[in-house]
N, C-alpha and C positions, 0 to 999 in steps of 0.2 A: 577072866569072865567075858570074853568078847561080847557078843550081842545076844540078848535074850528077847524074844519076840513078845510084845504085849499079846495076851491071849485073844483079845478081840480082833487082832490083825488076821490071824489064821482064818477066822470065820468070815470077816468082812471081805477079804480078798480071795476067798476060795473059788468063786465062780469066774474070776478074771485072771487067775494064775495058772499057767500050764506050759506045755511044750509045743505050742503052735504060735504062728505069727499074730494071731488075734488076741493074745493074752500076755500078761506080764511074764517074764522069764522065770523069776524067782520070788520067793516071799520077801527077800531083801528089798526088792522094788517097793513093795507095800510098806515095809518098815521105813524106808527112806522117804516115801511120799508122806507118811504119817509124821515123821520127824521134822520135815520141812514146815509143817503147820505149827508144831510146838516151838520150833526154833524161831520161826517168823514172829510168833506172838511173844517170845521171850518168856514163855511159861512152860512149866513141866508138871507132871503128875508126881507128887512126892511119895505117893504110896501106890505105885503101879502094880497091876495084876499081870505079872510076867510068867512065861512058861518056866518050868523048873530048870531046864538046861539051855545052854546056848544053841541057837539054831544055825549060826555060822560063827567061825572063829577068825575070820578074815573078811576083807571086802571081796565080793564076787568079782570075776574078771572085768565085767563092765564098769566096775567102780574102782578098779585097782589104782588108777592114776588120780583118783579123787580124794585120797586120804587127807591131803593138806587142805583142800577146799572144805571138806566136812569138818575138820578141826577148826578152821577159821569161822565157819558158821556157828559151831558150838561156842567158841570164845566170844563172838559177837553177841550171841543170845545170853550168855552168862553176864557179860558186861551190862546188858540191858536189864536183866532180871535182878542183878545185885546193885543196880544204880551206881555203877562205877563211872566217875567222870571221864570223858574221853581224853582229857589232858593229864590224867593221873597215870603217868608211865610206870611208876613203881607198882601200883595196884594191878595194872594190866599185865605187867611182866610176872608178878607173883601168881596171878591167875593162870597165865599161859604155862608156867612151869608146873603148876598143879595138874593141869588137864592134858598136856601134851607130853608124849614120850616118843622121841624120835626113833628109837630102836624097836618100838612096838609094831606089829604087823598092821595095826589100825591107825597108827600115828597118835593114838590116845593112851593116856594112863588108864588104870582100872577105874579111877573115879570119873574120868572123861567118858569111858564106855558106858558106865552106869548112868551118867547124866543123859547121854544120848538116848538110851533106852527109856528114860523118864520123859524126855521130850517126845519120843515116838508114842508113848502111852498117852500123853496129852493130845497129840495130834489125832490118834484114832478115836479118842473120846469125842473130839470136836467133829470128826467126820460122821460118827454115828448120830450126833445131834443135828448136824447141818445138811448132810447128804443122805439120800436114800441109797440102799444097797443097789448094786448094778450087776447085770449078767453079761454086759458087753463092755469091753475095754474102751471102745470108742465113746460110749455114753459116759463112762466113768471119767475119762479125760476131759470131755466137754464140760461136765458138771464141776470137776475139780478146778479147772482153770477159770471157769466162770465165777466160782466162789472166791478165788483169789482176786480176779479182776474187779468184782463187785464189793470187795472188802468183807465178805461173809466170814472169812477166817480171822479177820482182825479182831483182836480183843483189847479194848481200851481200858 
């Protein structure tokens, strides 16, 4: 079940995704930007409204070398969400073996892929709440990075 797009992502990113240099290249970019917010918060949407089918079954070429990094972000977020002590090596190892599958094209197990979609769903929910829609990629990035810098995406 690689990656299913939160339905809100398609709508939110529709004006800034396309095939020219002033837009995001793929919807995966929007998925990833959404996931970063959820992962950063260590919170997911446990009942996400996802599209019925996978929109990608592998990382797009721009992300091909990032599988381990994305897996690491997911593990760190799950450690935070589950309140696993950083010095509990056994619990962390157990979590890693549950979420990572080295032979998978995404480097994640089916559970890991599902969780990443849930984090992306949380992130797009936060974007809808905290950021206006954008018709310009430049305006989107300015707003997105300002929200990170000002702690707008932080959820205590």
